[in-house]
Steps between C-alpha positions, in 0.01 A plus 500: 500500500628844416525736791722554798813303562434472869477147629171567677649666807342819628825703528600787274855384421449165322620387159879480535651368183787247498843656517367818661603416855689736723882498483513361854284198398773370267280513186675801339720288268204403281382859490846622398512242217153604381604864497816420307304305238243782472773763464675294231171447312408869514846599374467252212185685392718799412668292227173355362284687253141377528266481200265756659672842505566665839310811392182299435525324838562832676197652324264228621651487843457877520137473390437254783656743749833324546810715450847354561830648377671157512540364150561149632148486646356623170686227315383241750140598426580490125643149526201377707261654246694340212476161671127545560433591135721217381308246709169625363624483141641150552176372655300659221719337237460158660126545534442621144752287316349457152662159456322346799146632442281605218142614499216353293159649464242250620156534341349292776609742773506814282841586643870438456638187668868462585654175388831379641711348223820427696 
């Protein structure tokens, strides 16, 4: 179910994520590794040119009320959008592959009927 991440307790603090422990708890090594990986990933976005231009992403982010001067974040949104559009196009291509289906008009039903020929 979508909603709060609290485990059902009545407190206001709840929802600690793994690796987010205090430095005294001995769990800071995982957090440091996660931060290093995130920093490396964000710096690699500076070398990558996404298909969707930064100006277009900034325009739509601005229209939604989000303004951020960090180009890395803009490129992260561009890469996520590119992946989303790519997944939709891939699913559409698999669904509407003309070699696996064709449509025949059925006079009995007065409609088109899809026939699988694969």
